[in-house]
FIMILUM-233721 format. One record per residue (C-alpha): residue in one letter; z, x, y. Coordinates in steps of 0.1 Angstrom, whole numbers, padded with zeros to 4 digits, always signed. Example, Ala and Ser with C-alpha at 12.3 -4.5 7.8 and 13.67 -1.06 7.14 Angstrom:
<rs>
A+0078+0123-0045S+0071+0137-0011
</rs>
This chain:
<rs>
M-0004+0000-0002E-0007+0012+0032R+0022+0022+0055L+0028+0024+0095P+0046+0057+0103E+0080+0061+0109N+0083+0068+0145W+0068+0033+0149L+0088+0017+0120S+0122+0029+0138F+0107+0022+0177L+0093-0019+0165E+0119-0049+0160G+0105-0085+0146I+0080-0073+0121D+0094-0084+0089M+0063-0099+0081L+0042-0069+0077A+0051-0063+0039S+0037-0100+0037I+0004-0093+0054L-0005-0060+0035E+0002-0081+0002K-0026-0102+0015V-0045-0072+0023D-0044-0056-0011A-0052-0091-0025E-0086-0088-0004R-0092-0052-0014A-0092-0065-0051K-0117-0091-0046H-0139-0077-0019T-0146-0047+0003V-0119-0045+0033F-0127-0025+0063P-0115+0000+0073P-0108+0021+0043Q-0080+0023+0029G-0055+0047+0042K-0066+0043+0078V-0054+0009+0088F-0030+0027+0105R-0050+0052+0123A-0043+0039+0159F-0003+0044+0151E-0012+0080+0134L-0026+0092+0166T-0006+0079+0188P+0034+0082+0187P+0056+0052+0208E+0072+0072+0228K+0033+0089+0238V+0016+0056+0247K+0004+0060+0281V-0027+0031+0277V-0035+0006+0256L-0067-0006+0249L-0070-0040+0230G-0102-0047+0205Q-0104-0083+0185D-0110-0070+0149P-0123-0040+0129Y-0161-0033+0127H-0173-0053+0099D-0205-0025+0084D-0205-0004+0064G-0198+0029+0073Q-0182+0022+0112A-0143+0008+0110E-0120+0036+0112G-0088+0022+0124L-0093+0026+0161A-0102-0005+0185F-0140+0007+0197S-0142+0035+0171V-0168+0049+0150P-0168+0077+0130A-0186+0109+0141G-0223+0111+0134V-0224+0070+0130K-0248+0053+0153L-0228+0038+0189P-0222+0000+0189P-0234-0017+0215S-0201-0020+0231L-0191+0013+0228R-0226+0024+0241N-0213+0007+0277I-0181+0023+0276Y-0193+0058+0275K-0222+0046+0303E-0195+0035+0322F-0167+0060+0312S-0199+0084+0327A-0202+0068+0357D-0165+0062+0367L-0160+0101+0360H-0188+0116+0365C-0189+0135+0334P-0214+0137+0305Q-0215+0110+0279P-0194+0117+0249E-0215+0128+0223S-0193+0114+0194G-0185+0080+0186S-0151+0087+0175L-0124+0082+0200V-0098+0101+0179P-0093+0129+0215W-0084+0095+0234G-0056+0081+0203E-0042+0119+0208A-0045+0123+0247G-0022+0089+0245V-0047+0059+0246L-0034+0036+0217L-0066+0017+0202L-0052-0017+0191N-0073-0037+0174S-0051-0073+0170V-0062-0077+0137L-0064-0043+0119T-0087-0053+0084V-0118-0072+0080Q-0138-0082+0055A-0172-0060+0052H-0197-0083+0070A-0179-0115+0076A-0170-0107+0115G-0129-0121+0117S-0127-0124+0080H-0087-0117+0083R-0074-0138+0111K-0063-0156+0086L-0038-0132+0075N-0013-0132+0099W-0020-0098+0115E-0018-0111+0153S+0022-0118+0145F+0025-0079+0140T+0000-0067+0168D+0016-0092+0194A+0049-0075+0184V+0037-0043+0187I+0029-0051+0227A+0061-0072+0233N+0079-0036+0220L+0062-0014+0239S+0063-0040+0274R+0100-0043+0270K+0111-0006+0258R+0088+0018+0280Q+0076+0018+0314G+0046+0023+0334I+0017+0015+0304V-0020+0008+0314F-0031-0019+0296L-0070-0024+0299L-0075-0061+0285W-0112-0065+0281G-0125-0100+0275A-0109-0133+0265F-0093-0122+0236A-0077-0093+0250Q-0063-0110+0279A-0049-0141+0260K-0025-0113+0253R-0014-0107+0289S+0019-0130+0285L+0032-0102+0262I+0032-0080+0290D+0058-0076+0314P+0040-0072+0347E+0066-0059+0366K+0071-0031+0343H+0037-0019+0333F+0001-0019+0347I-0028-0046+0335L-0066-0039+0342E-0085-0069+0329N-0123-0076+0327V-0153-0089+0309H-0161-0075+0277P-0181-0043+0273S-0204-0065+0247P-0243-0065+0259L-0236-0102+0263S-0214-0095+0295A-0210-0058+0302H-0233-0068+0332R-0211-0094+0346G-0185-0072+0361F-0179-0043+0333F-0202-0017+0345G-0189-0002+0381S-0156-0016+0372S-0141+0018+0373P-0113+0012+0349F-0115+0050+0339S-0103+0066+0372Q-0085+0034+0383T-0058+0041+0349E-0061+0082+0360K-0047+0069+0395L-0022+0045+0381L-0008+0071+0362D-0012+0100+0386R-0027+0121+0364P-0057+0133+0339I-0057+0108+0305W-0093+0108+0297P-0107+0139+0279R-0138+0148+0298P-0169+0168+0270E-0176+0189+0301S-0137+0200+0307D-0118+0200+0272L-0104+0232+0281L-0094+0224+0315F-0083+0188+0302Q-0061+0206+0277E-0042+0227+0302L-0034+0199+0318L-0014+0179+0288
</rs>
């Protein structure tokens, strides 16, 4: 069975539902192909310990096509073709921060820098978008958001699209920053995502660099 890292287990409260969810996921794997692959369901939590979270980028559920999901919202493994939403994210990233677009679709460097790449639903049946929303994942990920809001201070929450924005009530706006926008999907990106500068806004709110730039990895590492 998948295991949530111990540092997150110690941090979270009110997650009694997790064992039941994971039993359902195991049952699904016995009947169907499930993404992300076993061992990567809690990848976002492994990369970003609770005390290191500076940004929460909220997604919906994992990519459901072969070879795409790696346990991080919006991210695909290196060498995999960029999905349309990630392509648009990179376009805005480059324009906003005046840097080249990353070559790899893997957002592991973002997770290591303190960006919790959290999908609301952490698994999906292959080629069946939204199929695991019935497994009660949102009760767990809502608890993650609520605990971060209550126990931490000064996190930037990026809520792109109506699904993510529905989580706003879990976040204390007196303690944290909330940046809302349309989803970067090709269906909506031209209605406000492009030109919204979420990456530079995040760094201004945090008063420090957070996003690894492709042309300045060494400088970025010196700033951490």
